[in-house]
N, C-alpha and C positions, 0 to 999 in steps of 0.2 A: 251323831257328824262322821262320814268317813275321812280317814287319815288319805292322806295327797304323799304320792311319794311319785320324786321326778325322776325322770330318766331324762338321757341326753335327747333319745328319741327312741317311737318306738322299735324302730327296724334297730335301735343297737341294745336294746333291751330284750329283743329275741335270739338277737346275736351273743347277747351273753347268756342269756338261759340254755341257750344251747351250747355253749363254752362249761358252765359250768356243770351241765349233764355228760360231758365230754362225748358231745353227737356230734356228727360229722352232717353239714350240710345238707347229704343225700340222705343219711338217716329220719334227719327230720323230715325233709320233704316229701321221701319215701312215705312217712306213718298222714303226713297232715295233705296227701292226694295231690301234690305240687311237683312240676319240676324244677330238680338243684337251682338249676342258674335265673327260675323266677324266687326263688328263696333269697338267695345271695343277694339279687336287684333291690328285694325287701331291707333286707339288711343293711345295705347301702345307702337307703332313704332315695333310691331311683325310683322304686314302683311302691306306689301304697297297696295293702292290703284288701281280698273282700269282708264285708262282714259274714262270711260261711267260712273264708281261710282263717278268719280271727275266732271266730267259734272252735274251729277246728284244733287251731293251737292249740289255747285255751283248754282245751277236752287232753291234746296230747302230752301236755305240760302239768295237768291238772292244779290251773288256777282260775280264780275269777275271770270270766270271759268281759264282764264289765268294768275290768280293770286295763285289759288291755282295747276296749273299745276308747275309753276314756283315754288312755293314751294317743289312739288314732285320732278321734276329732281336737284333741290338745294340739295336736300336730299340725292340721287342716288350717285350724287356726291361724296358730302361728303362722305358720307358710304365708298365708292369705295378708297377714297382717306387713308381716316381711316385705312380700311382693307388691303391696298397695304402698307402703312406705307410707302406712298409717303411724299413728300417735298411740303409746299404746292409750289414752283418753277411751281411745273408742273401744275398750274393753269393758268398762265404767259403762259406756252410752249400751252398750249392747246387753252388759247383768241389767237395765232398768229397761232395757224393750223384752227381755224374756219375762221379765216380770208383768208386764202389760200385757205380751201376747197369755199369756197363763190365768191372768184372769178372763181374758177374751173367751178363750173355748172354755172356761169352767165356769161362766157367767151366764 
Protein backbone atom coordinates (compact mmCIF):
# COMPACT_ATOMS: atom_id res chain seq x y z
CA UNK A 1 0.00 0.00 0.00
CA UNK A 2 1.39 3.40 -0.92
CA UNK A 3 1.96 5.88 1.85
CA UNK A 4 -0.19 9.00 1.83
CA UNK A 5 1.61 12.25 2.33
CA UNK A 6 -0.58 15.19 3.19
CA UNK A 7 0.50 18.60 2.02
CA UNK A 8 -1.60 21.66 2.43
CA UNK A 9 -2.24 21.89 -1.32
CA UNK A 10 -0.45 20.94 -4.52
CA UNK A 11 0.53 24.56 -5.08
CA UNK A 12 2.00 24.84 -1.59
CA UNK A 13 3.88 21.58 -2.12
CA UNK A 14 5.40 22.92 -5.34
CA UNK A 15 6.38 26.16 -3.58
CA UNK A 16 7.97 24.20 -0.73
CA UNK A 17 9.99 22.08 -3.16
CA UNK A 18 11.14 25.21 -5.01
CA UNK A 19 12.11 27.08 -1.85
CA UNK A 20 13.84 24.02 -0.35
CA UNK A 21 15.91 23.77 -3.52
CA UNK A 22 16.76 27.49 -3.20
CA UNK A 23 15.27 28.30 -6.59
CA UNK A 24 13.39 31.36 -7.80
CA UNK A 25 10.04 31.28 -9.56
CA UNK A 26 11.80 32.28 -12.77
CA UNK A 27 14.35 29.44 -12.52
CA UNK A 28 11.71 26.75 -12.06
CA UNK A 29 9.34 28.28 -14.61
CA UNK A 30 12.08 28.41 -17.24
CA UNK A 31 12.98 24.76 -16.62
CA UNK A 32 9.36 23.58 -16.93
CA UNK A 33 8.61 25.87 -19.90
CA UNK A 34 5.97 28.17 -18.41
CA UNK A 35 5.74 31.83 -17.51
CA UNK A 36 6.81 32.70 -13.95
CA UNK A 37 3.47 34.44 -13.35
CA UNK A 38 1.62 31.19 -14.12
CA UNK A 39 3.84 29.27 -11.69
CA UNK A 40 3.14 31.91 -9.03
CA UNK A 41 -0.61 31.48 -9.58
CA UNK A 42 -0.26 27.70 -9.28
CA UNK A 43 1.69 28.08 -6.03
CA UNK A 44 -1.06 30.38 -4.68
CA UNK A 45 -3.77 27.90 -5.77
CA UNK A 46 -5.26 30.40 -8.18
CA UNK A 47 -4.67 28.09 -11.17
CA UNK A 48 -4.32 24.34 -11.53
CA UNK A 49 -1.49 22.85 -13.56
CA UNK A 50 -2.10 20.68 -16.59
CA UNK A 51 -1.07 17.04 -16.56
CA UNK A 52 1.82 17.90 -18.91
CA UNK A 53 3.03 20.58 -16.50
CA UNK A 54 2.75 18.12 -13.60
CA UNK A 55 4.94 15.73 -15.58
CA UNK A 56 7.52 18.46 -16.27
CA UNK A 57 7.58 19.55 -12.62
CA UNK A 58 8.03 15.95 -11.47
CA UNK A 59 10.90 15.45 -13.92
CA UNK A 60 12.54 18.70 -12.87
CA UNK A 61 12.36 17.92 -9.14
CA UNK A 62 13.07 14.20 -9.75
CA UNK A 63 9.98 12.99 -7.93
CA UNK A 64 7.26 10.50 -8.84
CA UNK A 65 4.72 12.09 -11.18
CA UNK A 66 1.96 9.99 -9.57
CA UNK A 67 2.56 11.78 -6.25
CA UNK A 68 1.79 15.15 -7.83
CA UNK A 69 -1.15 13.78 -9.84
CA UNK A 70 -2.62 12.36 -6.62
CA UNK A 71 -2.28 15.74 -4.97
CA UNK A 72 -3.92 17.46 -7.95
CA UNK A 73 -6.87 15.08 -7.91
CA UNK A 74 -7.28 15.30 -4.13
CA UNK A 75 -7.24 19.12 -4.37
CA UNK A 76 -9.92 18.99 -7.07
CA UNK A 77 -12.10 16.69 -4.97
CA UNK A 78 -11.62 18.77 -1.82
CA UNK A 79 -12.49 22.04 -3.60
CA UNK A 80 -15.56 20.44 -5.20
CA UNK A 81 -16.81 19.24 -1.81
CA UNK A 82 -16.23 22.71 -0.35
CA UNK A 83 -17.89 24.49 -3.28
CA UNK A 84 -20.95 22.26 -3.09
CA UNK A 85 -21.06 22.45 0.71
CA UNK A 86 -21.32 18.67 0.64
CA UNK A 87 -21.08 16.41 3.65
CA UNK A 88 -17.88 14.38 3.93
CA UNK A 89 -20.06 11.26 3.72
CA UNK A 90 -19.93 11.89 -0.03
CA UNK A 91 -16.41 10.44 0.00
CA UNK A 92 -17.74 7.09 1.23
CA UNK A 93 -20.41 7.13 -1.47
CA UNK A 94 -17.79 7.99 -4.10
CA UNK A 95 -15.54 5.18 -2.87
CA UNK A 96 -18.39 2.70 -3.23
CA UNK A 97 -19.20 4.07 -6.67
CA UNK A 98 -15.58 3.67 -7.80
CA UNK A 99 -15.66 0.02 -6.71
CA UNK A 100 -18.90 -0.48 -8.60
CA UNK A 101 -17.60 1.24 -11.76
CA UNK A 102 -14.43 -0.88 -11.67
CA UNK A 103 -16.54 -4.04 -11.75
CA UNK A 104 -18.46 -2.73 -14.76
CA UNK A 105 -15.27 -1.83 -16.64
CA UNK A 106 -13.53 -5.09 -15.82
CA UNK A 107 -16.58 -7.30 -16.10
